[in-house]
Steps between C-alpha positions, in 0.01 A plus 500: 500500500214289624433148380162602356652784299773269367240241405282761327800630304587144397144401408435800275830492315461466126678164493258337743193631318647397163571153636142463627359606163736260323392208716131571442545534124723190496233293674238613250738432209571155643129417490479611138800289402366198689171530314674536164714194566221284645220604264676591174846342474470166681191360321664507152824358644301224668321433171829483309643238734194279488228670699688498829359744754804621693303589811401134537844361416622325817733221605325279753727384779231325703141434396209621709396259774162549662475853637873570447566693179756387245858621536595666172763723345313769306741533210234679290461782749879530515524524120228763497683701766825479302326626186339783702842597634658494154230723354518746791881511483487563125239775540710672767811464281320669210371778729849571635641491147250770394576708810874477430443616139300799622771588753771468234325763284524761776779747417807463715590793719785711367824415672673778689808633321831365620750716685710523184203623294418762764860621498510518119171691497640753748815543290291549186286763672808684630655503154176630348482779760860619422415584140 
């Protein structure tokens, strides 16, 4: 089998295509969640804790000197990222929970009869045929 044929078989497998679609949808979903957090959730939280804008919340390690910018720890951006992550993780948890409920409702396949049941069925049929 040639390398090109192997690569083509790999690239068009359902798993690879599903993964690509998942990544694209995940990136779009991430943008939606970031917007919800930044534009809808964070402003009321900032208002509740005294009008603090989290995106501007920093710890200054060294003040700006001349052309050199200040050295800061952007704690606000970190908090925003943590809230984004929590919301995304919760949304994925709820999605998987719904998927698991749907899968649980699917009827289970009938189990094959055991060897003992098969033997008893044969004996029953033989007895029925003798009459």
